[in-house]
Structures are given as C-alpha cells and as structure tokens.
C-alpha positions as CSV (number, residue, x, y, z in Angstrom):
1,X,86.9,118.1,94.2
2,X,87.6,120.6,91.4
3,X,89.9,118.1,89.6
4,X,87.0,115.8,89.2
5,X,85.3,118.2,86.7
6,X,88.6,118.1,84.7
7,X,89.0,114.4,84.8
8,X,85.3,113.9,83.6
9,X,85.7,116.5,80.8
10,X,89.0,115.0,79.7
11,X,87.6,111.4,79.6
12,X,84.5,112.4,77.8
13,X,86.7,114.2,75.2
14,X,88.4,110.9,74.6
15,X,85.0,109.4,73.9
16,X,84.2,107.7,77.2
17,X,80.5,107.9,78.2
18,X,80.9,108.3,82.1
19,X,79.0,110.1,84.7
20,X,80.1,111.1,88.3
21,X,78.4,108.1,90.0
22,X,81.6,106.1,90.5
23,X,83.2,109.1,92.0
24,X,80.4,109.7,94.3
25,X,80.1,106.0,95.3
26,X,83.8,105.7,96.0
27,X,84.6,109.2,97.1
28,X,86.7,108.4,100.2
29,X,88.6,105.7,98.3
30,X,89.3,108.0,95.3
31,X,90.4,110.9,97.6
32,X,92.8,108.6,99.5
33,X,94.1,107.1,96.2
34,X,94.8,110.5,94.8
35,X,96.7,111.4,98.0
36,X,98.8,108.3,98.0
37,X,99.6,108.7,94.3
38,X,100.7,112.3,94.8
39,X,102.5,111.9,98.0
40,X,106.1,112.6,98.3
41,X,106.8,109.3,99.9
42,X,109.7,106.9,99.4
43,X,107.0,104.2,98.6
44,X,104.7,106.1,96.3
45,X,101.5,104.1,95.7
46,X,99.6,104.4,92.3
47,X,98.0,101.0,92.4
48,X,94.9,102.1,94.2
49,X,94.3,104.9,91.7
50,X,95.0,102.5,88.9
51,X,92.4,100.0,90.4
52,X,89.8,102.8,90.4
53,X,90.3,103.7,86.8
54,X,90.4,100.1,85.7
55,X,86.9,99.8,87.2
56,X,85.8,103.0,85.7
57,X,87.1,102.6,82.2
58,X,87.5,98.8,81.7
59,X,84.6,97.4,83.8
60,X,87.0,95.6,86.0
61,X,86.0,94.5,89.5
62,X,88.7,95.7,91.8
63,X,87.9,96.0,95.5
64,X,87.5,99.7,96.1
65,X,87.0,99.6,99.8
66,X,88.9,102.0,102.0
67,X,89.3,99.2,104.6
68,X,91.1,97.0,102.2
69,X,93.4,99.9,101.3
70,X,94.2,100.7,104.9
71,X,94.8,97.0,105.6
72,X,97.1,96.7,102.6
73,X,99.0,99.7,103.8
74,X,99.3,98.4,107.3
75,X,97.5,101.3,108.9
76,X,94.4,101.4,111.2
77,X,91.2,102.4,109.5
78,X,89.6,105.6,110.5
79,X,86.1,107.0,110.0
C-alpha cells in the first residue's frame, strides 16, 4: 500500500495528527473502498471512501465493516 505513505504525509502536511492505526484496523475496507472509487464502472462508488475519511478526519462513527459494504452493494461477502 505505497499510496498509504503518501496519504499520511499529505494529511500531516495539512496539519492533521494521524497515524496508520485506522488504516491497519480497517485495511480490507479501505482497500475495497479505493477499488470501488477508482473502478471504471457505470455506478462508481465514492461513498465508502468518504465514510472512511469522515471517521479518520472528523471523528465520525460510520460503519466500516466490509460485510455492510458488500450487503449494500448486493454482492456476497468473501473471506
């Protein structure tokens, strides 16, 4: 996840005091949210990535479970 280093450096340069703990704790969710946001689909989904960063930067309480993401997308969960 080389882009994680750039995200952390960028956010720190903006004055945010964050570490990589949220990224470690929700690694699968973050990865899937990035894929969905960058997918070349008719229905591109950025709401999952937005939810992640709302929790990270605004101390919001969005559900970051992959199971909920898959359920909302209407696809079966995988391990």
